[in-house]
C-alpha positions in Angstrom: 13.9 -6.3 13.2 16.4 -3.6 12.3 15.0 -0.2 11.2 16.5 0.9 7.9 18.1 4.4 7.9 15.8 7.1 6.4 18.1 7.5 3.3 17.9 3.7 2.7 14.1 4.0 3.0 14.1 6.8 0.5 16.2 4.8 -2.0 13.9 1.8 -1.4 10.9 3.9 -2.1 12.4 5.2 -5.4 13.2 1.6 -6.4 9.5 0.7 -5.9 8.6 3.8 -8.0 10.8 2.5 -10.8 9.3 -1.0 -10.6 5.8 0.5 -10.7 6.6 2.3 -13.9 7.7 -0.9 -15.5 4.6 -2.8 -14.3 2.4 -0.1 -15.7 3.4 -1.2 -19.2 2.2 -4.8 -18.9 -1.5 -4.2 -19.7 -0.7 -2.3 -22.8 1.9 -4.8 -23.9 -0.6 -7.6 -23.5 -2.9 -5.9 -26.1 -0.3 -6.5 -28.7 -1.0 -10.2 -28.5 -4.8 -10.3 -28.8 -4.9 -14.0 -29.7 -3.2 -15.0 -26.4 -5.5 -15.6 -23.4 -5.0 -13.6 -20.2 -4.1 -16.9 -18.4 -1.3 -17.5 -20.9 -0.1 -13.9 -20.6 0.0 -14.2 -16.8 1.7 -17.6 -16.8 4.4 -16.6 -19.2 5.0 -13.2 -17.5 5.2 -14.3 -13.9 6.1 -17.9 -14.6 9.2 -17.3 -16.7 9.9 -14.1 -14.8 9.8 -16.0 -11.5 12.2 -18.7 -12.8 14.6 -16.0 -13.9 14.4 -14.5 -10.4 15.3 -17.9 -8.9 18.2 -18.4 -11.3 19.5 -14.9 -10.5 19.3 -15.6 -6.8 20.5 -19.3 -7.0 23.6 -18.7 -4.9 21.8 -16.9 -2.2 19.0 -19.5 -2.1 21.6 -22.3 -1.9 23.5 -20.6 1.0 20.3 -19.8 2.9 18.4 -22.9 2.0 18.3 -24.0 5.7 16.7 -20.8 6.8 14.2 -21.0 3.9 13.3 -24.6 4.7 12.7 -23.6 8.3 10.2 -21.0 7.0 8.6 -23.2 4.4 5.1 -22.2 5.3 5.8 -18.5 4.7 7.7 -19.3 1.5 4.8 -21.5 0.3 2.2 -18.9 1.2 4.1 -16.3 -0.8 4.6 -18.7 -3.8 0.9 -19.6 -4.0 0.0 -15.9 -4.0 2.6 -15.3 -6.7 0.9 -18.0 -8.8 -2.6 -16.7 -8.3 -1.9 -13.0 -8.8 -1.1 -12.9 -12.6 -4.0 -15.1 -13.5 -6.4 -12.9 -11.6 -4.7 -9.6 -12.7 -4.6 -10.2 -16.4 -8.1 -11.7 -16.4 -9.3 -8.6 -14.7 -7.8 -6.3 -17.3 -9.2 -8.6 -20.1 -12.7 -8.3 -18.7 -12.9 -4.7 -17.4 -10.2 -2.9 -19.5 -6.6 -2.1 -18.9 -7.2 1.0 -16.8 -9.9 -0.3 -14.5 -8.4 -3.7 -14.1 -5.0 -2.2 -13.1 -6.6 0.4 -10.8 -8.7 -2.1 -8.9 -5.9 -4.7 -8.6 -3.2 -2.3 -7.5 -5.6 0.1 -5.7 -6.9 -2.5 -3.3 -3.4 -3.8 -2.4 -2.5 -1.1 0.1 -5.6 -1.8 2.2 -5.0 -5.5 2.1 -1.3 -5.1 3.0 -2.3 -2.8 5.9 -4.8 -5.3 7.3 -2.2 -8.1 7.0 0.5 -6.1 8.8 -2.0 -4.9 11.4 -3.3 -8.4 12.4 -0.3 -10.6 11.6 2.5 -8.3 12.8 0.4 -6.0 15.1 2.0 -3.1 13.4 0.3 0.3 14.1 -0.6 2.5 11.1 0.9 6.0 11.1 -1.2 9.0 10.3 1.0 9.8 7.3 0.4 6.3 5.9 -3.4 6.5 6.5 -3.6 9.9 4.8 -1.5 8.9 1.9 -3.3 5.5 1.4 -6.7 7.1 1.6 -5.7 9.7 -1.0 -4.2 6.9 -3.2 -7.2 4.6 -2.9 -9.6 7.5 -3.4 -7.7 8.5 -6.6 -7.8 4.9 -7.8 -11.6 4.8 -7.1 -12.0 8.0 -9.2 -10.1 6.3 -12.0 -12.3 3.2 -11.7 -15.7 4.9 -11.5 -15.1 7.8 -13.9 -17.1 6.3 -16.8 -14.1 4.7 -18.4 -14.8 2.8 -21.5 -12.6 -0.2 -22.6 -11.5 0.0 -26.2 -13.1 -3.3 -27.0 -16.4 -2.6 -25.3 -19.4 -2.5 -27.6 -23.0 -1.3 -27.2 -24.1 -4.8 -26.1 -21.4 -5.4 -23.6 -22.5 -7.5 -20.6 -22.3 -5.4 -17.3 -21.6 -8.5 -15.4 -18.4 -9.0 -17.4 -17.0 -5.7 -15.9 -18.2 -6.8 -12.4 -16.3 -10.1 -12.7 -13.2 -8.2 -13.8 -13.5 -6.0 -10.7 -13.9 -9.0 -8.4 -10.8 -10.6 -10.0 -9.0 -7.3 -9.5 -9.7 -7.5 -5.8 -8.4 -11.0 -5.7 -5.2 -9.8 -7.5 -4.8 -7.0 -5.0 -5.1 -9.3 -2.1 -2.6 -11.8 -3.4 -0.2 -9.0 -4.4 -0.3 -7.7 -0.8 0.1 -11.2 0.5 3.3 -12.1 -1.3 4.7 -8.6 -0.7 4.2 -9.2 3.1 5.7 -12.7 3.0 8.8 -11.5 1.2 9.2 -8.5 3.5 8.8 -10.7 6.6 11.5 -13.1 5.3 13.9 -10.2 4.9 13.0 -9.0 8.3 13.9 -12.4 9.7 17.5 -12.2 8.4 17.3 -13.5 4.8 18.6 -11.4 1.9 16.0 -9.8 -0.3 17.5 -11.8 -3.3 17.0 -15.1 -1.5 13.5 -14.3 -0.3 12.3 -13.0 -3.6 14.1 -15.7 -5.6 12.6 -18.5 -3.5 9.0 -17.2 -3.5 9.0 -16.2 -7.2 10.9 -19.3 -8.3 8.4 -21.6 -6.6 5.5 -19.5 -7.8 6.9 -19.7 -11.3 7.0 -23.5 -11.1 3.4 -23.6 -10.0 2.5 -21.6 -13.2 4.2 -23.9 -15.6 1.2 -26.3 -16.0 -1.0 -23.3 -16.8 1.6 -22.1 -19.4 1.7 -25.6 -20.9 -2.1 -25.8 -21.3 -2.7 -22.2 -22.5 0.6 -21.0 -24.1 0.2 -22.4 -27.6 -0.8 -19.1 -29.2 2.3 -17.5 -27.8 4.3 -19.3 -30.4 2.0 -18.5 -33.4 3.7 -15.2 -34.3 6.9 -13.4 -33.6 4.9 -10.5 -32.2 3.4 -12.8 -29.5 6.8 -14.3 -28.8 8.2 -10.8 -28.4 5.3 -9.8 -26.0 5.9 -12.9 -23.9 9.7 -12.3 -23.8 9.2 -8.6 -22.9 6.7 -9.4 -20.1 9.0 -12.0 -18.5 12.3 -10.1 -18.8 11.4 -6.4 -18.2 8.4 -5.8 -15.9 8.5 -9.1 -14.1 12.2 -9.9 -13.8 13.8 -6.4 -13.8 10.7 -4.9 -12.1 10.6 -7.4 -9.3 14.4 -7.1 -8.7 13.8 -3.4 -8.1 10.7 -4.2 -6.0 12.5 -6.8 -3.9 15.4 -4.4 -3.2 13.0 -1.6 -2.2 10.8 -3.9 -0.2 13.7 -4.8 2.1 13.9 -1.2 3.0 10.3 -0.2 3.4 7.3 -2.0 4.7 4.8 -4.0 2.6 2.0 -1.5 3.2 4.3 1.4 2.1 5.6 -0.5 -0.9 2.1 -1.5 -2.1 0.9 2.1 -1.6 3.7 3.6 -3.6 3.0 1.1 -6.4 -0.3 2.8 -6.9 1.7 4.8 -9.5 1.3 1.8 -11.7 -2.4 2.6 -12.1 -1.5 6.1 -13.5 1.1 4.7 -15.9 -1.4 2.0 -17.0 -4.2 4.5 -17.5 -2.1 6.9 -19.5 -0.8 4.2 -21.8 -4.3 2.8 -22.1 -5.5 6.1 -23.5 -2.5 7.0 -25.6 -1.7 3.6 -27.0 -4.7 1.2 -26.7 -7.3 3.8 -27.5 -9.3 3.6 -24.3 -11.2 6.8 -23.2 -10.7 8.4 -19.8 -12.9 11.4 -18.9 -11.9 14.4 -16.8 -12.8 12.7 -13.5 -10.4 9.8 -14.3 -7.5 12.3 -14.9 -8.4 13.9 -11.6 -8.0 10.5 -10.0 -4.6 10.0 -11.6 -3.5 13.4 -10.2 -4.7 12.4 -6.7 -2.8 9.1 -6.9 0.4 11.1 -7.8 -0.2 13.5 -4.9 -0.5 10.5 -2.5 3.1 9.4 -3.5 4.5 12.6 -2.0 2.9 11.7 1.3 3.8 8.0 1.2 7.5 8.4 0.1 9.8 8.4 3.2 12.1 11.4 3.5 15.4 11.6 5.4 15.0 13.5 8.7 17.6 15.8 10.0 17.5 15.7 13.8 19.0 18.5 15.9 21.0 17.3 18.9 19.5 18.4 22.2 22.0 20.3 24.4 23.6 18.4 27.2 22.8 15.0 25.7 25.4 12.2 25.9 27.1 10.9 22.7 25.4 7.6 23.3 21.9 9.2 23.2 22.9 11.0 20.0 24.0 7.7 18.6 20.6 6.2 19.3 19.1 9.0 17.2 21.5 8.4 14.3 23.6 11.5 14.9 26.6 10.3 16.9 30.1 11.2 15.9 33.5 9.5 16.4 33.3 5.9 17.6 29.6 6.1 18.4 28.9 7.3 14.9 30.9 4.4 13.4 28.9 2.0 15.5 25.6 3.6 14.4 26.7 3.5 10.8 27.5 -0.2 11.1 24.1 -0.9 12.5 22.6 1.2 9.7 24.5 -0.8 7.1 23.4 -4.1 8.7 19.8 -3.0 8.7 19.8 -1.8 5.2 21.8 -4.6 3.7 21.3 -7.9 5.6 23.0 -9.8 2.9 26.4 -8.5 4.1 26.0 -10.7 7.2 27.1 -14.3 7.4 24.3 -16.2 5.6 25.2 -19.5 7.1 24.5 -18.3 10.6 21.1 -19.3 11.9 18.8 -16.3 12.0 15.5 -15.7 13.7 12.6 -14.9 11.9 10.5 -9.2 0.4 6.9 -6.4 -4.1 
């Protein structure tokens, strides 16, 4: 697998940050359609959004259909995870509140992604990632356990309802990590990010259509509900996952899911300012810790100083060659950062 250039990794991380901001609006947007069930919200958001992804990537999917069929198990695994994720995620927010549901769902994803990469890819975990992830998950835990009160919670609220929401959040986090890993692995095996994301999300969207048919009636009862469904599908799901797929091809799944912890902060702030949920001081401290973790997790370009007496070929291996060796390194960098520039019809061995 080609290693993306540090600058490409930085831009990839920033793309995941932008996607996370869009995703952070989904829980608040869903509250503007209170008559619509969380299953219908999840199905219309990820279902229609996934089909839009497939349409946008149709040419790439057609050109690389042979490679996708060869990896049908990986594509199917990612698609099932895509279908399960929104149902669990929006049900979690419905039961435990926007802030806690988002925090548990997204906060558990980095650990799940790290375990998947560790056991499936035998990928070692860097100290930087461990420190950043621990800070991020710790901040998410502070947000979750800070005595947060959902806006709709009453004095007779069943505590088991919140527990069920947290368990569904853990399921959402696991499936989020799973489809992120599947998409990243496909791009690492030579497919373009557009083809990988389009295939996984398109198939996942098809799996959600029966759920939408059974539960989506209330979406058509008012223009506000129609607007909420259209926004969810087009902005956070379609545009957000375009950004996520582009970034995921340049950073690992564990890094991408860790950076997306920013979604929990956006969701918590909007839940307080717009929905009317209450977040105590400990919760705001957790939000600050999550933001601090992003500075550790975001890759930074490294400037290497050439060692005296080294050959130009050695410098080229470090990304600092000049002349012909530098051109060769730049071509390798471009090939690693943008695999879609290669001939898609060529058979290749072995991205949220």
